[in-house]
N, C-alpha and C positions, 0 to 999 in steps of 0.2 A: 503493499500499500504505498503511498505517497503518504509525503509528511503532511500532519494536519488533517487527517479527516478525524469526524469525531460526529456523532450519532446522537440525538440528545431528544427525548419524550419528555415532556415536564420537566424537572430538574434533574434527570439520570443522564448521565454523560458515558459513552464506552469507546473505548477507541481498540481498534485489531491492529496491529504491526506483526507482518508475514517477514521473517530475517533469520538469519543465522546466529546474530549476537545478541546474547544479553540482554538486559536494562542496567545501566549503573548506577543509576541513583537509588532512592528509597521513597517506597509509598505509605506514609502515614497508616497505621494498622487500623485506624476505625474506617478505611476504606476496604471494598474487597478487592484482592487481585490473587490471580491465579496464573503462573506461568506453565508452560510445556515448551519445555528446551530440545534441542537435540533435532534429529532428523528423522522422520517417519515413512515406512515402506508401508506400501498397502500386502506386502506377504507377512510383514511381523505383526497384525494384526486379523488373525483367522476367526478373531468372535465378530470383528466390523464386518470381516466377506463374507459371513455366515448370516448376518441380518439385512446386508446392505444389497446382496445379490440379485433379490427381487426387483430390486428398486432399479438396481441398473438396466436389467433385462425387460424392464418399462420400457425404456426410451427417454421420454421426456420429464424434467423434475416434478415429482411432488408431493406433499407432504408426507406423514408416517402415516400409517393405518394407527388407533390404538394399539393391537397386538407388537407392530414392529415396535412402539413407542414404549412397547414392557420390556420387549427384547432390550431395546438397547439400553434401557437405563440399567437390566440386568448384565449386561456386558461393560457398560461403564463404572460397576459399583456403584451404584447410585443405592443407598440404603433405604428404606420406607419412611423414618424418619428423615431425610434430605434436607441439606443446607443450602443456602443461595450460593455459596463455595459450589456444591455439590450440581447445583443444575447449572452455573457455570461450565465446569466441567464437562459434563453432558452436551450442551449445545457447543462446546467445542470440538467434542468428539464429531457434533453434526457435520461442524466444519470437514473434517478429515473424510466423512463419507462425500461431501459436497466436491473436495479440491482430487480426492485420490480416486472417488469412483467415476467422475465424469472428465476431470480434467488432465490430470499426471497421476505418473507412480511411486513419487516423490516429493516430500513435500517440504520445506524450511520450517524453522520454528516457529512457536506461535507467542505472543506476547498480549497480554488479555488484563484490561487493566479498568476497573468501574469505578466512577465517581456517583455518589449517589447525596441528594439532600433532602429526600425523603425517609421519615421515618420508618420501620419494616413494621408488620405486624400493626398497625395504627387502621388500616380501611380506607387506603387512599390511591392502593392499585400500584405499591411500589413494586410489589412482582411484577405485573403486565407492565408497567414503564420497562424496567431490568428486560424481560425478554423481548420486547421491542427494540429495545435496543441493540442486543445479541446478534436477535436476526437478522438484522438492518445491516449491523458493522461483518457478519460473518456471511451473509450472502452476497454484499458485494465484494470483499474479500475474495473469495472465490468465483466472481467472475458471473455469478449466474444473476446479478442485476448489475447495471452500469453506477457510477459514481456519477449526479447530477452535480456533483460542485465543479463549475468552469473556473476557469485560470480569472484572478482578481474578485471575487464572486467571495461572499463572507460565509451565505448561507444556500444551501442547495435543497429543491424538493424534490422526492421519487417521483417517476408517472404514476398513474392509478395503477396500471397493470403489476408495477413493481410491490406497489403497496399491499395490495391484495396477496403476492408470495409474502411479503414480510409478514402480514398479520396469519397467517396460515401459520408460517411456522412458531410465531409467538404466543399464539394457541395453543402449538403443543408446549412450549413451555409451562405456560397457565395450567394445563392439564397434569404435567409434571409436580406441579404445587400444592394443585387444590383438587385436583380430582378430576371433578365434572363440573366447570365454572360454565357460566354464560356466556362469554366471549366479548363479552362489554368494555371489559376493561382495556383488554388488548387493543379494541376497534378503536377507543377512545386514542388510546396514547400512540396510536400508526396514523388517524386521519384527523385528532384534535377536533377542535369545535364542541357542539353538541349531537347527541343522537337519541334519536327517536326507538325506543326497543321496547316490544311487547309479544310474549309466546315466543319467543326463540327469534324474531326478525327485528331488522335494526336497517335504520334511514338518518341519513346524515339531514341535518335540522339546516335553514339558512345560517350565516354567521353572526350573531348577533355583536355588538360592540362587549370588548373584553372588559369582564364583570370584576372589579375588583372586589376580596375578600378579607377576611380576617379568618384564619385556618386554625382552629386550636383542637390540641389534643390533651385530653382529660387524664391519658396514661393509663386508665382504666381497662384492665383487660376483659375480654368478652365472647364468647365462642357465637359464630355465626348458626353452627348449626341447631345450637339450643334454641335460639331467639326466634330463628323460623319453627321450630317444633314449638315453639311456646305460643305463638300466634295461630298455628295451626290447630291447637290444641283449644283454644279460646274462640276461635273459629266453630269448631265441631259442640263445641259446649252452651256459646250463644250465637247461635247463626243468624238469628234476626235482630241483632246487635253487629257483630261483625261485619256482616254481609254487607250492608249498608256502608258501613266506616271504610270498609275496601273502595266501593265503590267510588265513594266521596273522594279520597285519595285520589283515584283515578281522576275525576274530574277536576282536581286540582292540579293535576301535573298535565293532563290537555290543557287547561288555561295559560299557565307556566309556558306552557309549548306557543299557544296563541300569542301571547304578549313578547316573548322570544323575537318569534316571527316579524311583530312590527320594529321592535325593535332592530331586527337587521336591517331594515330600510329605514327607519325615521326613527331614531331613539328620542324621546322625551321625558320631563321630569314627571309627569304623572304616571308613566310604566314601572318606574323604580318603585312608588305606594303601591302598585296593585301586588310586585314581587314580595314587598314585604308582608301584606295581609297573607299571600298566600304561603311566605313562610311561617306565620305563627298559627295559621290553619291546619298546615300539615305538621306542625313539632306537636302540635296537640292531638291531631289525631293519633300519630305514633307513639305519644303516651299511652292513649285510650288502647290501643294494644298490648301495652306492656311491654316496648324497648325502649323506653326512656330509661334514664338514671338519674340519680341526686346528683352526680355531676355535671349532667348534662341540664339540670334545671336549675345549678349554680351560674351553669356558662351563662342560660338564656337572661336570667334574673339579671347578672350584673352586665349584660350588654341591653336589656331595655333599659335600666335606671338610666343608659346613657343617648337614649332615643333609636338604638340598633335592633336590628331584630337577625335573631338566630334558629337552627334547626340542627340535630342530631344529623350523620352523614354516614352511608355504610350500614353496618346491621343495627347500629343503635347499642343500647347496654352499657354505655360506656365510650369509648373510643373516640370519635373527632367529632368535632361541628363545626360547624362555617355560621360565618356573619357578615351579612350584605352590605359593604361602603359605596353607598350611592355617593354618585359626584357631588363634590360642596360640603362633605361633612369635614369638620374641624381637624387638622391633623393632633390636636391638641387633644381631641375627644377619641381619638385613635389610640394615643399613645397613655391617656390614663385607661383606656379599656384592657390596653394590653399589661398594663401594671396588676389591674385588677384579678386578671384572668392568673398571670403569673403569680400572683400573691397567693392564690389557690391551691400551687404547685401544679397548673398546667405549663405546655409548651405552646406558644401563640407566635407566627409568623404571619405578616400582610404576604397577600401574594394574589393572584388572580385566575379566574375560570375563562375557559373558551380559547385558550391559547393554541397556537398549530402542532400538528403532532411532529411523527418523528422526523427529523429533518438533517442533512450530513452540514457542519461546519468547519470553519478554517480555521488554524489556532488561533490567529490573530482576533477574532471574533469571539472566544471564551472570557470570560472573567479571571481576573488576576490571581486570587487564590486558587481556581482550579489550574490555571499555565502552572503557579507554581507547586499544587500538588500533583501535579500528573508531569511534571518538567523533566524527567528521565528518560521520559519516549519521546 
C-alpha cells in the first residue's frame, strides 16, 4: 500500500501496510495492535487451503457462508470468548485468502494498526465500525476494490459496488462478535447518514444536516439479550398495553423520519423543537417497556434542568444516552451539562450524527494525536 492510506467510519481508523520490514516505533498499549511478520505461502497453510478451496473454485469473489465462517474461525484459532484482537486476526487471515487464492502465491508480511476513540461494549457500534474499517483496508490492500484516494486529495469515497462488498465482509465480522446481528450497525458505518430499518430491510434516508449531540456513557453494564427478553415477556403478559406502546414507538420513528427528510431539504428552527418532543416521548415509552435505568433517569434530569432533551440509545438498561444540541445552544450551557454528567461518574463527549461512512484519508488529513500515535508506520 502507498503511504498514508487510512480508512475511517465514525472515529475508528485503521491502516494496513504490506511490507517486509517491521514497525520500528511504538504504539500506545491502549490501542489494538496486531502484526503478522515474515513471508506466508499458500502451501504453508493447509487448513486455509481446505477452508478456502471451495471459494477459489467458484471464481468470482463472494463473502463466506455461515458454515465457512465457522471453519475460518476454527482454522484461525478464534475461541468462543473471542476478543477484538482475535477478530482482527481472523480478518487478517481473510486477507491471506484474498491475496493468495486470487492474486499470488507468496505474500509480504502484514502490519495492522487500529486506533479507536469509541468505547467498546457500550452499545455504540464500535465493533461494526471496526469491522468496516478492517474490511475496507484489507479489500483495498488485496486489490479486490480500488483505492479511491487520488493524488492531492485528502479524503476519498468508494463507489457503490465497492461499498456493497465492504459491507458484506464487515457483516461477517459482526457475526463473529455477535452471532446473529441485524446488519444495521455495519450498514450505517459503511454508508453513513441515516437508515430506515424495518423487518430486516434497510433503505438510506436523505442526508439531513449533521445533528450535534452530547453522547453520554453511564458505564452501567447491561445485557441486550436479557433486555429484549424482558420486553417480550412484558408483551406476552400485557399485550393490550405493550402492543400499543410498540405501535406508538413505531409512529414516533416514522414522524422523526419525516422531519429529518424535511431537514434534508430546508432545515428550520421549529424542526429541532419537534425532534426534542419526539425524543422525550420516545424516552418515556422506553421506560414503560422496562428498558430504562436509574442512571439514564439521572442523565435525562440533568439535561432537562438545562433545557436539553435526552434519551437512551442502544438496548437501554444503562449503557449510553444522547442529548440533542440544537443550533444556538450556549457553549456555557453545554459545558455545565457536561460537568454535571461527569459529576455522576459518566463519560461525556460532544459529537455529531449523520456523518459520512467509511472513507480513505491521506495521512495529512489525520488529527495530530492520531498521526503521533500511529507515526511508526
